[in-house]
Predicted model as a PDB file, atoms N, CA, C, CB and O in Angstrom, pLDDT in the B-factor column:
MODEL        1                                                                  
ATOM      1  N   MET A   1      87.974 145.554 215.450  1.00 73.00           N  
ATOM      2  CA  MET A   1      88.670 144.732 215.001  1.00 73.00           C  
ATOM      3  C   MET A   1      88.052 143.393 214.393  1.00 73.00           C  
ATOM      4  CB  MET A   1      89.458 144.581 215.915  1.00 73.00           C  
ATOM      5  O   MET A   1      87.059 142.910 214.937  1.00 73.00           O  
ATOM      6  N   CYS A   2      88.725 142.672 213.069  1.00 83.00           N  
ATOM      7  CA  CYS A   2      88.233 141.570 212.515  1.00 83.00           C  
ATOM      8  C   CYS A   2      88.307 140.537 213.264  1.00 83.00           C  
ATOM      9  CB  CYS A   2      88.729 141.312 211.453  1.00 83.00           C  
ATOM     10  O   CYS A   2      89.479 140.214 213.453  1.00 83.00           O  
ATOM     11  N   ILE A   3      87.403 139.743 213.877  1.00 89.00           N  
ATOM     12  CA  ILE A   3      87.339 138.361 214.740  1.00 89.00           C  
ATOM     13  C   ILE A   3      88.178 137.438 213.875  1.00 89.00           C  
ATOM     14  CB  ILE A   3      85.688 137.686 214.988  1.00 89.00           C  
ATOM     15  O   ILE A   3      88.846 136.566 214.429  1.00 89.00           O  
ATOM     16  N   CYS A   4      88.191 137.572 212.522  1.00 87.00           N  
ATOM     17  CA  CYS A   4      88.951 136.587 211.534  1.00 87.00           C  
ATOM     18  C   CYS A   4      90.461 135.850 212.094  1.00 87.00           C  
ATOM     19  CB  CYS A   4      89.312 137.543 210.128  1.00 87.00           C  
ATOM     20  O   CYS A   4      90.907 134.703 212.068  1.00 87.00           O  
ATOM     21  N   VAL A   5      91.038 137.387 212.683  1.00 87.00           N  
ATOM     22  CA  VAL A   5      91.958 136.661 212.739  1.00 87.00           C  
ATOM     23  C   VAL A   5      92.652 135.578 213.834  1.00 87.00           C  
ATOM     24  CB  VAL A   5      92.534 137.398 212.466  1.00 87.00           C  
ATOM     25  O   VAL A   5      93.794 135.120 213.820  1.00 87.00           O  
ATOM     26  N   ASN A   6      91.365 135.290 214.953  1.00 90.00           N  
ATOM     27  CA  ASN A   6      91.372 134.275 215.754  1.00 90.00           C  
ATOM     28  C   ASN A   6      90.837 133.234 215.274  1.00 90.00           C  
ATOM     29  CB  ASN A   6      90.897 134.508 216.790  1.00 90.00           C  
ATOM     30  O   ASN A   6      90.939 132.246 216.001  1.00 90.00           O  
ATOM     31  N   CYS A   7      90.194 133.066 214.118  1.00 92.00           N  
ATOM     32  CA  CYS A   7      89.269 132.055 213.643  1.00 92.00           C  
ATOM     33  C   CYS A   7      89.997 130.637 213.003  1.00 92.00           C  
ATOM     34  CB  CYS A   7      88.365 132.794 212.525  1.00 92.00           C  
ATOM     35  O   CYS A   7      91.081 130.635 212.420  1.00 92.00           O  
ATOM     36  N   ARG A   8      89.159 129.458 213.248  1.00 92.00           N  
ATOM     37  CA  ARG A   8      90.110 128.408 212.616  1.00 92.00           C  
ATOM     38  C   ARG A   8      90.041 128.392 211.191  1.00 92.00           C  
ATOM     39  CB  ARG A   8      89.821 127.005 213.079  1.00 92.00           C  
ATOM     40  O   ARG A   8      90.954 127.797 210.618  1.00 92.00           O  
ATOM     41  N   HIS A   9      88.963 129.031 210.358  1.00 91.00           N  
ATOM     42  CA  HIS A   9      88.615 129.222 209.212  1.00 91.00           C  
ATOM     43  C   HIS A   9      89.559 130.131 208.021  1.00 91.00           C  
ATOM     44  CB  HIS A   9      87.431 129.712 209.494  1.00 91.00           C  
ATOM     45  O   HIS A   9      89.616 130.097 206.792  1.00 91.00           O  
ATOM     46  N   VAL A  10      90.377 131.093 209.290  1.00 89.00           N  
ATOM     47  CA  VAL A  10      90.932 132.353 208.420  1.00 89.00           C  
ATOM     48  C   VAL A  10      91.695 131.987 207.120  1.00 89.00           C  
ATOM     49  CB  VAL A  10      91.974 133.232 209.306  1.00 89.00           C  
ATOM     50  O   VAL A  10      91.711 132.823 206.217  1.00 89.00           O  
ATOM     51  N   HIS A  11      92.265 130.917 206.976  1.00 88.00           N  
ATOM     52  CA  HIS A  11      92.947 130.775 205.302  1.00 88.00           C  
ATOM     53  C   HIS A  11      92.202 130.297 204.408  1.00 88.00           C  
ATOM     54  CB  HIS A  11      94.130 129.871 205.087  1.00 88.00           C  
ATOM     55  O   HIS A  11      92.595 130.236 203.243  1.00 88.00           O  
ATOM     56  N   ASN A  12      91.127 129.918 204.737  1.00 90.00           N  
ATOM     57  CA  ASN A  12      90.227 129.592 203.543  1.00 90.00           C  
ATOM     58  C   ASN A  12      88.565 130.120 203.553  1.00 90.00           C  
ATOM     59  CB  ASN A  12      90.249 127.958 203.452  1.00 90.00           C  
ATOM     60  O   ASN A  12      87.674 129.481 202.993  1.00 90.00           O  
ATOM     61  N   CYS A  13      88.393 131.110 204.128  1.00 92.00           N  
ATOM     62  CA  CYS A  13      87.238 131.739 204.219  1.00 92.00           C  
ATOM     63  C   CYS A  13      86.953 132.936 203.101  1.00 92.00           C  
ATOM     64  CB  CYS A  13      87.210 132.216 205.577  1.00 92.00           C  
ATOM     65  O   CYS A  13      87.859 133.724 202.831  1.00 92.00           O  
ATOM     66  N   THR A  14      85.766 133.027 202.521  1.00 92.00           N  
ATOM     67  CA  THR A  14      85.667 133.663 201.287  1.00 92.00           C  
ATOM     68  C   THR A  14      85.126 135.092 201.864  1.00 92.00           C  
ATOM     69  CB  THR A  14      84.663 132.830 200.155  1.00 92.00           C  
ATOM     70  O   THR A  14      85.001 135.986 201.027  1.00 92.00           O  
ATOM     71  N   ALA A  15      84.826 135.357 203.092  1.00 92.00           N  
ATOM     72  CA  ALA A  15      84.512 136.246 203.780  1.00 92.00           C  
ATOM     73  C   ALA A  15      85.811 137.100 204.366  1.00 92.00           C  
ATOM     74  CB  ALA A  15      83.668 135.662 204.682  1.00 92.00           C  
ATOM     75  O   ALA A  15      85.903 138.327 204.372  1.00 92.00           O  
ATOM     76  N   TYR A  16      86.540 136.392 204.732  1.00 89.00           N  
ATOM     77  CA  TYR A  16      87.961 137.044 204.560  1.00 89.00           C  
ATOM     78  C   TYR A  16      88.879 137.534 203.739  1.00 89.00           C  
ATOM     79  CB  TYR A  16      88.534 136.561 204.847  1.00 89.00           C  
ATOM     80  O   TYR A  16      89.749 138.387 203.914  1.00 89.00           O  
ATOM     81  N   TYR A  17      88.483 136.682 202.526  1.00 89.00           N  
ATOM     82  CA  TYR A  17      89.298 136.940 201.635  1.00 89.00           C  
ATOM     83  C   TYR A  17      88.542 138.510 201.030  1.00 89.00           C  
ATOM     84  CB  TYR A  17      89.445 135.557 200.597  1.00 89.00           C  
ATOM     85  O   TYR A  17      89.159 139.503 200.645  1.00 89.00           O  
ATOM     86  N   LEU A  18      87.349 138.361 201.089  1.00 89.00           N  
ATOM     87  CA  LEU A  18      86.653 139.686 200.733  1.00 89.00           C  
ATOM     88  C   LEU A  18      87.506 141.005 201.473  1.00 89.00           C  
ATOM     89  CB  LEU A  18      84.952 139.603 201.324  1.00 89.00           C  
ATOM     90  O   LEU A  18      87.995 142.000 200.937  1.00 89.00           O  
ATOM     91  N   ILE A  19      87.481 140.647 202.732  1.00 89.00           N  
ATOM     92  CA  ILE A  19      87.808 141.756 203.563  1.00 89.00           C  
ATOM     93  C   ILE A  19      89.677 142.077 203.117  1.00 89.00           C  
ATOM     94  CB  ILE A  19      87.426 141.222 205.423  1.00 89.00           C  
ATOM     95  O   ILE A  19      90.150 143.210 203.020  1.00 89.00           O  
ATOM     96  N   GLN A  20      90.257 141.125 202.963  1.00 87.00           N  
ATOM     97  CA  GLN A  20      91.657 141.459 202.523  1.00 87.00           C  
ATOM     98  C   GLN A  20      91.685 142.179 201.127  1.00 87.00           C  
ATOM     99  CB  GLN A  20      92.525 140.127 202.446  1.00 87.00           C  
ATOM    100  O   GLN A  20      92.337 143.182 200.839  1.00 87.00           O  
ATOM    101  N   LYS A  21      90.804 141.426 200.284  1.00 87.00           N  
ATOM    102  CA  LYS A  21      90.749 142.575 198.899  1.00 87.00           C  
ATOM    103  C   LYS A  21      90.421 143.925 199.074  1.00 87.00           C  
ATOM    104  CB  LYS A  21      89.688 142.227 197.841  1.00 87.00           C  
ATOM    105  O   LYS A  21      91.080 144.827 198.558  1.00 87.00           O  
ATOM    106  N   GLN A  22      89.381 144.118 199.817  1.00 87.00           N  
ATOM    107  CA  GLN A  22      88.860 145.710 200.317  1.00 87.00           C  
ATOM    108  C   GLN A  22      90.197 146.398 200.764  1.00 87.00           C  
ATOM    109  CB  GLN A  22      87.627 145.716 201.809  1.00 87.00           C  
ATOM    110  O   GLN A  22      90.430 147.557 200.420  1.00 87.00           O  
ATOM    111  N   HIS A  23      91.015 145.727 201.482  1.00 82.00           N  
ATOM    112  CA  HIS A  23      92.063 146.320 202.379  1.00 82.00           C  
ATOM    113  C   HIS A  23      93.187 146.306 201.199  1.00 82.00           C  
ATOM    114  CB  HIS A  23      92.451 145.356 203.925  1.00 82.00           C  
ATOM    115  O   HIS A  23      94.303 146.736 201.491  1.00 82.00           O  
ATOM    116  N   ASN A  24      92.954 145.853 199.943  1.00 79.00           N  
ATOM    117  CA  ASN A  24      94.222 145.796 198.807  1.00 79.00           C  
ATOM    118  C   ASN A  24      95.741 145.026 199.833  1.00 79.00           C  
ATOM    119  CB  ASN A  24      94.665 147.944 198.125  1.00 79.00           C  
ATOM    120  O   ASN A  24      96.849 145.547 199.960  1.00 79.00           O  
ATOM    121  N   SER A  25      95.301 143.771 200.383  1.00 71.00           N  
ATOM    122  CA  SER A  25      96.490 143.076 200.876  1.00 71.00           C  
ATOM    123  C   SER A  25      96.113 141.619 200.555  1.00 71.00           C  
ATOM    124  CB  SER A  25      96.822 143.356 202.491  1.00 71.00           C  
ATOM    125  O   SER A  25      96.129 140.775 201.451  1.00 71.00           O  
ATOM    126  N   VAL A  26      95.728 141.270 199.120  1.00 66.00           N  
ATOM    127  CA  VAL A  26      95.493 140.115 198.813  1.00 66.00           C  
ATOM    128  C   VAL A  26      96.961 139.533 198.097  1.00 66.00           C  
ATOM    129  CB  VAL A  26      94.188 140.134 197.959  1.00 66.00           C  
ATOM    130  O   VAL A  26      97.525 140.102 197.162  1.00 66.00           O  
ATOM    131  N   ASN A  27      97.325 138.565 198.605  1.00 63.00           N  
ATOM    132  CA  ASN A  27      98.093 137.916 197.825  1.00 63.00           C  
ATOM    133  C   ASN A  27      97.530 136.481 197.034  1.00 63.00           C  
ATOM    134  CB  ASN A  27      99.186 137.714 198.664  1.00 63.00           C  
ATOM    135  O   ASN A  27      97.460 135.392 197.603  1.00 63.00           O  
ATOM    136  N   ASP A  28      97.251 136.661 195.992  1.00 57.00           N  
ATOM    137  CA  ASP A  28      96.707 135.584 194.946  1.00 57.00           C  
ATOM    138  C   ASP A  28      97.100 134.252 194.946  1.00 57.00           C  
ATOM    139  CB  ASP A  28      96.997 135.932 193.684  1.00 57.00           C  
ATOM    140  O   ASP A  28      96.307 133.311 194.968  1.00 57.00           O  
ATOM    141  N   LYS A  29      98.560 134.135 194.916  1.00 55.00           N  
ATOM    142  CA  LYS A  29      99.426 132.827 195.150  1.00 55.00           C  
ATOM    143  C   LYS A  29      98.696 132.247 196.387  1.00 55.00           C  
ATOM    144  CB  LYS A  29     101.176 133.121 195.463  1.00 55.00           C  
ATOM    145  O   LYS A  29      98.356 131.065 196.428  1.00 55.00           O  
ATOM    146  N   LYS A  30      98.449 133.201 197.483  1.00 58.00           N  
ATOM    147  CA  LYS A  30      98.311 132.241 199.030  1.00 58.00           C  
ATOM    148  C   LYS A  30      96.686 131.824 198.963  1.00 58.00           C  
ATOM    149  CB  LYS A  30      98.697 133.391 200.821  1.00 58.00           C  
ATOM    150  O   LYS A  30      96.218 130.805 199.472  1.00 58.00           O  
ATOM    151  N   ASN A  31      95.969 132.788 198.257  1.00 51.00           N  
ATOM    152  CA  ASN A  31      94.570 132.873 198.380  1.00 51.00           C  
ATOM    153  C   ASN A  31      93.884 132.078 197.260  1.00 51.00           C  
ATOM    154  CB  ASN A  31      94.144 134.314 198.374  1.00 51.00           C  
ATOM    155  O   ASN A  31      92.748 132.519 197.090  1.00 51.00           O  
ATOM    156  N   ILE A  32      94.134 131.210 196.558  1.00 56.00           N  
ATOM    157  CA  ILE A  32      93.588 130.777 195.582  1.00 56.00           C  
ATOM    158  C   ILE A  32      92.419 129.532 196.030  1.00 56.00           C  
ATOM    159  CB  ILE A  32      94.731 130.398 194.684  1.00 56.00           C  
ATOM    160  O   ILE A  32      91.345 129.583 195.431  1.00 56.00           O  
ATOM    161  N   ASN A  33      92.580 128.616 196.888  1.00 68.00           N  
ATOM    162  CA  ASN A  33      91.702 128.114 197.481  1.00 68.00           C  
ATOM    163  C   ASN A  33      90.424 128.197 198.385  1.00 68.00           C  
ATOM    164  CB  ASN A  33      92.187 127.763 197.746  1.00 68.00           C  
ATOM    165  O   ASN A  33      89.932 127.232 198.971  1.00 68.00           O  
ATOM    166  N   LYS A  34      89.981 129.417 198.415  1.00 73.00           N  
ATOM    167  CA  LYS A  34      88.803 129.681 199.192  1.00 73.00           C  
ATOM    168  C   LYS A  34      87.440 129.298 199.006  1.00 73.00           C  
ATOM    169  CB  LYS A  34      88.726 130.783 199.260  1.00 73.00           C  
ATOM    170  O   LYS A  34      86.556 129.721 198.261  1.00 73.00           O  
ATOM    171  N   PHE A  35      87.490 128.298 199.958  1.00 85.00           N  
ATOM    172  CA  PHE A  35      85.935 127.323 199.615  1.00 85.00           C  
ATOM    173  C   PHE A  35      85.283 127.384 200.864  1.00 85.00           C  
ATOM    174  CB  PHE A  35      86.101 125.473 199.170  1.00 85.00           C  
ATOM    175  O   PHE A  35      84.151 126.906 200.784  1.00 85.00           O  
ATOM    176  N   PHE A  36      85.604 127.835 202.099  1.00 91.00           N  
ATOM    177  CA  PHE A  36      84.630 127.826 203.170  1.00 91.00           C  
ATOM    178  C   PHE A  36      83.954 129.051 203.022  1.00 91.00           C  
ATOM    179  CB  PHE A  36      85.206 127.666 204.557  1.00 91.00           C  
ATOM    180  O   PHE A  36      84.479 130.164 203.061  1.00 91.00           O  
ATOM    181  N   ILE A  37      82.330 128.699 202.788  1.00 92.00           N  
ATOM    182  CA  ILE A  37      81.335 130.093 203.128  1.00 92.00           C  
ATOM    183  C   ILE A  37      80.754 130.205 204.316  1.00 92.00           C  
ATOM    184  CB  ILE A  37      80.142 130.251 202.272  1.00 92.00           C  
ATOM    185  O   ILE A  37      79.765 129.489 204.471  1.00 92.00           O  
ATOM    186  N   PRO A  38      81.153 131.078 205.451  1.00 94.00           N  
ATOM    187  CA  PRO A  38      80.727 131.227 206.521  1.00 94.00           C  
ATOM    188  C   PRO A  38      79.158 131.851 206.751  1.00 94.00           C  
ATOM    189  CB  PRO A  38      81.702 131.895 207.023  1.00 94.00           C  
ATOM    190  O   PRO A  38      78.692 132.709 206.001  1.00 94.00           O  
ATOM    191  N   GLU A  39      78.672 131.475 207.517  1.00 94.00           N  
ATOM    192  CA  GLU A  39      77.112 131.464 207.729  1.00 94.00           C  
ATOM    193  C   GLU A  39      76.807 132.860 208.680  1.00 94.00           C  
ATOM    194  CB  GLU A  39      76.571 129.877 208.607  1.00 94.00           C  
ATOM    195  O   GLU A  39      77.325 133.083 209.774  1.00 94.00           O  
ATOM    196  N   LYS A  40      76.094 133.498 208.160  1.00 94.00           N  
ATOM    197  CA  LYS A  40      75.307 134.896 208.770  1.00 94.00           C  
ATOM    198  C   LYS A  40      76.501 135.688 209.364  1.00 94.00           C  
ATOM    199  CB  LYS A  40      74.011 134.565 210.132  1.00 94.00           C  
ATOM    200  O   LYS A  40      76.613 135.750 210.589  1.00 94.00           O  
ATOM    201  N   THR A  41      77.403 136.298 208.546  1.00 95.00           N  
ATOM    202  CA  THR A  41      78.365 137.302 208.816  1.00 95.00           C  
ATOM    203  C   THR A  41      78.033 138.641 209.154  1.00 95.00           C  
ATOM    204  CB  THR A  41      79.104 137.390 207.841  1.00 95.00           C  
ATOM    205  O   THR A  41      76.949 138.861 208.616  1.00 95.00           O  
ATOM    206  N   LEU A  42      78.447 139.725 209.822  1.00 94.00           N  
ATOM    207  CA  LEU A  42      78.297 140.942 209.894  1.00 94.00           C  
ATOM    208  C   LEU A  42      79.577 141.574 209.593  1.00 94.00           C  
ATOM    209  CB  LEU A  42      77.761 141.263 211.061  1.00 94.00           C  
ATOM    210  O   LEU A  42      80.568 141.457 210.314  1.00 94.00           O  
ATOM    211  N   ILE A  43      79.527 142.362 208.323  1.00 94.00           N  
ATOM    212  CA  ILE A  43      80.669 143.213 208.172  1.00 94.00           C  
ATOM    213  C   ILE A  43      80.490 144.603 208.364  1.00 94.00           C  
ATOM    214  CB  ILE A  43      81.197 143.057 206.969  1.00 94.00           C  
ATOM    215  O   ILE A  43      79.735 145.230 207.621  1.00 94.00           O  
ATOM    216  N   ASN A  44      81.123 145.161 209.308  1.00 94.00           N  
ATOM    217  CA  ASN A  44      81.266 146.806 209.878  1.00 94.00           C  
ATOM    218  C   ASN A  44      82.254 147.397 208.902  1.00 94.00           C  
ATOM    219  CB  ASN A  44      81.945 147.012 211.627  1.00 94.00           C  
ATOM    220  O   ASN A  44      83.421 147.024 208.788  1.00 94.00           O  
ATOM    221  N   ILE A  45      81.583 148.502 208.106  1.00 93.00           N  
ATOM    222  CA  ILE A  45      82.885 149.311 207.264  1.00 93.00           C  
ATOM    223  C   ILE A  45      82.668 150.620 208.045  1.00 93.00           C  
ATOM    224  CB  ILE A  45      82.731 149.548 205.269  1.00 93.00           C  
ATOM    225  O   ILE A  45      81.582 151.139 208.303  1.00 93.00           O  
ATOM    226  N   SER A  46      84.087 151.128 208.425  1.00 93.00           N  
ATOM    227  CA  SER A  46      83.937 152.327 209.087  1.00 93.00           C  
ATOM    228  C   SER A  46      84.460 153.520 207.770  1.00 93.00           C  
ATOM    229  CB  SER A  46      84.950 152.277 210.645  1.00 93.00           C  
ATOM    230  O   SER A  46      85.211 153.051 206.915  1.00 93.00           O  
ATOM    231  N   ILE A  47      84.199 154.487 207.685  1.00 94.00           N  
ATOM    232  CA  ILE A  47      84.729 155.333 206.859  1.00 94.00           C  
ATOM    233  C   ILE A  47      85.410 156.752 207.743  1.00 94.00           C  
ATOM    234  CB  ILE A  47      83.544 155.646 205.810  1.00 94.00           C  
ATOM    235  O   ILE A  47      84.867 157.607 208.443  1.00 94.00           O  
ATOM    236  N   ASN A  48      86.761 156.537 207.352  1.00 93.00           N  
ATOM    237  CA  ASN A  48      87.728 157.378 208.163  1.00 93.00           C  
ATOM    238  C   ASN A  48      88.284 158.630 206.971  1.00 93.00           C  
ATOM    239  CB  ASN A  48      89.153 156.244 208.834  1.00 93.00           C  
ATOM    240  O   ASN A  48      88.357 158.529 205.746  1.00 93.00           O  
ATOM    241  N   TYR A  49      88.515 159.430 207.582  1.00 93.00           N  
ATOM    242  CA  TYR A  49      89.342 160.644 206.968  1.00 93.00           C  
ATOM    243  C   TYR A  49      90.650 160.888 207.262  1.00 93.00           C  
ATOM    244  CB  TYR A  49      88.808 161.812 207.267  1.00 93.00           C  
ATOM    245  O   TYR A  49      91.175 160.472 208.295  1.00 93.00           O  
ATOM    246  N   ILE A  50      91.321 161.649 206.281  1.00 90.00           N  
ATOM    247  CA  ILE A  50      92.535 162.415 206.991  1.00 90.00           C  
ATOM    248  C   ILE A  50      92.573 163.079 205.746  1.00 90.00           C  
ATOM    249  CB  ILE A  50      94.034 161.595 207.614  1.00 90.00           C  
ATOM    250  O   ILE A  50      92.392 162.641 204.610  1.00 90.00           O  
ATOM    251  N   ASP A  51      92.883 164.397 206.221  1.00 90.00           N  
ATOM    252  CA  ASP A  51      92.590 165.524 205.692  1.00 90.00           C  
ATOM    253  C   ASP A  51      91.494 165.601 204.788  1.00 90.00           C  
ATOM    254  CB  ASP A  51      93.587 165.940 205.173  1.00 90.00           C  
ATOM    255  O   ASP A  51      90.368 165.864 205.210  1.00 90.00           O  
ATOM    256  N   THR A  52      91.768 165.353 203.332  1.00 90.00           N  
ATOM    257  CA  THR A  52      90.552 165.603 202.390  1.00 90.00           C  
ATOM    258  C   THR A  52      90.370 163.929 201.977  1.00 90.00           C  
ATOM    259  CB  THR A  52      90.939 166.843 200.865  1.00 90.00           C  
ATOM    260  O   THR A  52      89.371 163.468 201.424  1.00 90.00           O  
ATOM    261  N   TYR A  53      91.395 163.269 202.322  1.00 92.00           N  
ATOM    262  CA  TYR A  53      91.220 161.628 201.823  1.00 92.00           C  
ATOM    263  C   TYR A  53      90.396 160.771 202.814  1.00 92.00           C  
ATOM    264  CB  TYR A  53      92.764 160.817 201.704  1.00 92.00           C  
ATOM    265  O   TYR A  53      90.490 160.633 204.034  1.00 92.00           O  
ATOM    266  N   MET A  54      89.500 160.205 201.831  1.00 93.00           N  
ATOM    267  CA  MET A  54      88.282 159.188 202.588  1.00 93.00           C  
ATOM    268  C   MET A  54      88.733 158.025 202.177  1.00 93.00           C  
ATOM    269  CB  MET A  54      86.589 159.333 202.147  1.00 93.00           C  
ATOM    270  O   MET A  54      88.780 157.662 201.001  1.00 93.00           O  
ATOM    271  N   TYR A  55      89.132 157.308 203.278  1.00 89.00           N  
ATOM    272  CA  TYR A  55      89.074 155.560 203.327  1.00 89.00           C  
ATOM    273  C   TYR A  55      88.460 154.659 204.114  1.00 89.00           C  
ATOM    274  CB  TYR A  55      90.148 155.046 203.525  1.00 89.00           C  
ATOM    275  O   TYR A  55      88.158 154.998 205.258  1.00 89.00           O  
ATOM    276  N   PHE A  56      88.194 153.475 203.690  1.00 91.00           N  
ATOM    277  CA  PHE A  56      87.545 152.810 204.216  1.00 91.00           C  
ATOM    278  C   PHE A  56      87.998 151.486 205.237  1.00 91.00           C  
ATOM    279  CB  PHE A  56      86.921 152.623 203.287  1.00 91.00           C  
ATOM    280  O   PHE A  56      89.030 150.883 204.942  1.00 91.00           O  
ATOM    281  N   ASP A  57      87.325 151.121 206.251  1.00 91.00           N  
ATOM    282  CA  ASP A  57      88.220 150.009 207.186  1.00 91.00           C  
ATOM    283  C   ASP A  57      87.255 149.055 207.343  1.00 91.00           C  
ATOM    284  CB  ASP A  57      88.834 150.501 208.754  1.00 91.00           C  
ATOM    285  O   ASP A  57      86.238 149.347 207.974  1.00 91.00           O  
ATOM    286  N   TRP A  58      87.450 147.584 206.716  1.00 92.00           N  
ATOM    287  CA  TRP A  58      86.283 146.473 206.771  1.00 92.00           C  
ATOM    288  C   TRP A  58      86.446 145.738 207.873  1.00 92.00           C  
ATOM    289  CB  TRP A  58      86.221 145.486 205.601  1.00 92.00           C  
ATOM    290  O   TRP A  58      87.618 145.383 207.999  1.00 92.00           O  
ATOM    291  N   ASP A  59      85.813 145.409 208.626  1.00 91.00           N  
ATOM    292  CA  ASP A  59      86.002 144.243 210.111  1.00 91.00           C  
ATOM    293  C   ASP A  59      85.029 143.378 209.769  1.00 91.00           C  
ATOM    294  CB  ASP A  59      85.653 144.853 211.896  1.00 91.00           C  
ATOM    295  O   ASP A  59      84.063 143.792 209.129  1.00 91.00           O  
ATOM    296  N   LEU A  60      85.124 142.172 210.107  1.00 93.00           N  
ATOM    297  CA  LEU A  60      84.141 141.148 210.178  1.00 93.00           C  
ATOM    298  C   LEU A  60      84.029 141.034 211.835  1.00 93.00           C  
ATOM    299  CB  LEU A  60      84.628 139.682 209.323  1.00 93.00           C  
ATOM    300  O   LEU A  60      85.007 140.594 212.438  1.00 93.00           O  
ATOM    301  N   VAL A  61      82.835 141.431 212.574  1.00 93.00           N  
ATOM    302  CA  VAL A  61      82.448 141.674 213.845  1.00 93.00           C  
ATOM    303  C   VAL A  61      81.609 140.282 214.229  1.00 93.00           C  
ATOM    304  CB  VAL A  61      81.597 143.098 213.926  1.00 93.00           C  
ATOM    305  O   VAL A  61      81.484 139.884 215.388  1.00 93.00           O  
ATOM    306  N   GLU A  62      81.122 139.692 213.195  1.00 95.00           N  
ATOM    307  CA  GLU A  62      80.188 138.925 213.792  1.00 95.00           C  
ATOM    308  C   GLU A  62      79.961 137.652 212.738  1.00 95.00           C  
ATOM    309  CB  GLU A  62      78.866 139.831 214.110  1.00 95.00           C  
ATOM    310  O   GLU A  62      80.063 137.794 211.520  1.00 95.00           O  
ATOM    311  N   CYS A  63      79.661 136.480 213.339  1.00 95.00           N  
ATOM    312  CA  CYS A  63      80.000 135.296 212.348  1.00 95.00           C  
ATOM    313  C   CYS A  63      79.643 133.925 213.182  1.00 95.00           C  
ATOM    314  CB  CYS A  63      81.751 135.324 211.853  1.00 95.00           C  
ATOM    315  O   CYS A  63      80.306 133.458 214.108  1.00 95.00           O  
ATOM    316  N   LEU A  64      78.510 133.432 212.658  1.00 96.00           N  
ATOM    317  CA  LEU A  64      78.223 132.221 213.463  1.00 96.00           C  
ATOM    318  C   LEU A  64      78.974 130.875 212.747  1.00 96.00           C  
ATOM    319  CB  LEU A  64      76.518 132.028 213.550  1.00 96.00           C  
ATOM    320  O   LEU A  64      78.596 129.798 213.210  1.00 96.00           O  
ATOM    321  N   SER A  65      79.914 130.819 211.758  1.00 95.00           N  
ATOM    322  CA  SER A  65      80.978 129.901 211.866  1.00 95.00           C  
ATOM    323  C   SER A  65      82.204 129.904 212.316  1.00 95.00           C  
ATOM    324  CB  SER A  65      81.161 129.580 211.027  1.00 95.00           C  
ATOM    325  O   SER A  65      83.073 129.080 212.028  1.00 95.00           O  
ATOM    326  N   PHE A  66      82.344 131.182 213.307  1.00 95.00           N  
ATOM    327  CA  PHE A  66      83.478 131.422 214.039  1.00 95.00           C  
ATOM    328  C   PHE A  66      83.833 130.334 215.109  1.00 95.00           C  
ATOM    329  CB  PHE A  66      83.317 132.702 214.645  1.00 95.00           C  
ATOM    330  O   PHE A  66      82.976 129.965 215.911  1.00 95.00           O  
ATOM    331  N   ILE A  67      85.139 129.810 215.115  1.00 94.00           N  
ATOM    332  CA  ILE A  67      85.644 128.900 215.862  1.00 94.00           C  
ATOM    333  C   ILE A  67      87.003 129.304 216.606  1.00 94.00           C  
ATOM    334  CB  ILE A  67      85.766 127.791 215.045  1.00 94.00           C  
ATOM    335  O   ILE A  67      87.942 129.258 215.811  1.00 94.00           O  
ATOM    336  N   GLU A  68      87.316 129.617 217.661  1.00 93.00           N  
ATOM    337  CA  GLU A  68      88.232 130.298 218.034  1.00 93.00           C  
ATOM    338  C   GLU A  68      89.300 129.536 217.985  1.00 93.00           C  
ATOM    339  CB  GLU A  68      88.029 130.839 219.103  1.00 93.00           C  
ATOM    340  O   GLU A  68      89.110 128.386 218.380  1.00 93.00           O  
ATOM    341  N   MET A  69      90.880 129.921 217.458  1.00 93.00           N  
ATOM    342  CA  MET A  69      91.839 129.301 217.329  1.00 93.00           C  
ATOM    343  C   MET A  69      92.986 130.386 217.374  1.00 93.00           C  
ATOM    344  CB  MET A  69      91.698 128.473 216.211  1.00 93.00           C  
ATOM    345  O   MET A  69      93.711 130.547 216.393  1.00 93.00           O  
ATOM    346  N   PRO A  70      93.152 131.191 218.629  1.00 89.00           N  
ATOM    347  CA  PRO A  70      94.201 131.979 218.779  1.00 89.00           C  
ATOM    348  C   PRO A  70      95.359 131.828 217.784  1.00 89.00           C  
ATOM    349  CB  PRO A  70      94.614 131.800 220.026  1.00 89.00           C  
ATOM    350  O   PRO A  70      95.847 130.705 217.662  1.00 89.00           O  
ATOM    351  N   GLY A  71      95.898 132.955 216.984  1.00 84.00           N  
ATOM    352  CA  GLY A  71      97.067 132.882 216.662  1.00 84.00           C  
ATOM    353  C   GLY A  71      97.166 132.048 215.228  1.00 84.00           C  
ATOM    354  O   GLY A  71      98.214 131.587 214.775  1.00 84.00           O  
ATOM    355  N   ASN A  72      95.884 131.953 214.620  1.00 82.00           N  
ATOM    356  CA  ASN A  72      95.779 131.125 213.345  1.00 82.00           C  
ATOM    357  C   ASN A  72      96.256 131.574 212.492  1.00 82.00           C  
ATOM    358  CB  ASN A  72      94.716 130.818 212.880  1.00 82.00           C  
ATOM    359  O   ASN A  72      96.940 130.951 211.679  1.00 82.00           O  
ATOM    360  N   TRP A  73      95.957 133.055 212.454  1.00 79.00           N  
ATOM    361  CA  TRP A  73      96.352 133.810 210.979  1.00 79.00           C  
ATOM    362  C   TRP A  73      97.878 134.063 211.349  1.00 79.00           C  
ATOM    363  CB  TRP A  73      95.372 135.499 210.555  1.00 79.00           C  
ATOM    364  O   TRP A  73      98.223 134.724 210.370  1.00 79.00           O  
ATOM    365  N   ILE A  74      98.873 133.962 212.059  1.00 80.00           N  
ATOM    366  CA  ILE A  74     100.325 134.286 211.781  1.00 80.00           C  
ATOM    367  C   ILE A  74     100.600 132.725 210.940  1.00 80.00           C  
ATOM    368  CB  ILE A  74     101.412 134.648 213.450  1.00 80.00           C  
ATOM    369  O   ILE A  74     100.414 131.638 211.488  1.00 80.00           O  
ATOM    370  N   VAL A  75     100.950 132.852 209.896  1.00 68.00           N  
ATOM    371  CA  VAL A  75     101.720 131.503 209.132  1.00 68.00           C  
ATOM    372  C   VAL A  75     102.867 132.246 208.292  1.00 68.00           C  
ATOM    373  CB  VAL A  75     100.548 130.470 207.917  1.00 68.00           C  
ATOM    374  O   VAL A  75     103.645 131.593 207.597  1.00 68.00           O  
TER     375      VAL A  75                                                      
ENDMDL                                                                          
END                                                                             
């Protein structure tokens, strides 16, 4: 699971924006002001299959800039 959902920086983080973009869930009107660049992030990309269809699941699993703020992604 992506640790970004409980991070204080989730709404302005460039790394989380990249992950949203890869999941095709970017709302450009909400994500215009991405200015926070996190330090030392680790993104895990899982390769999954459904029948013959291959898809990727992107999760940020480590970030030195993480500051816990549960539920911050709910807006």
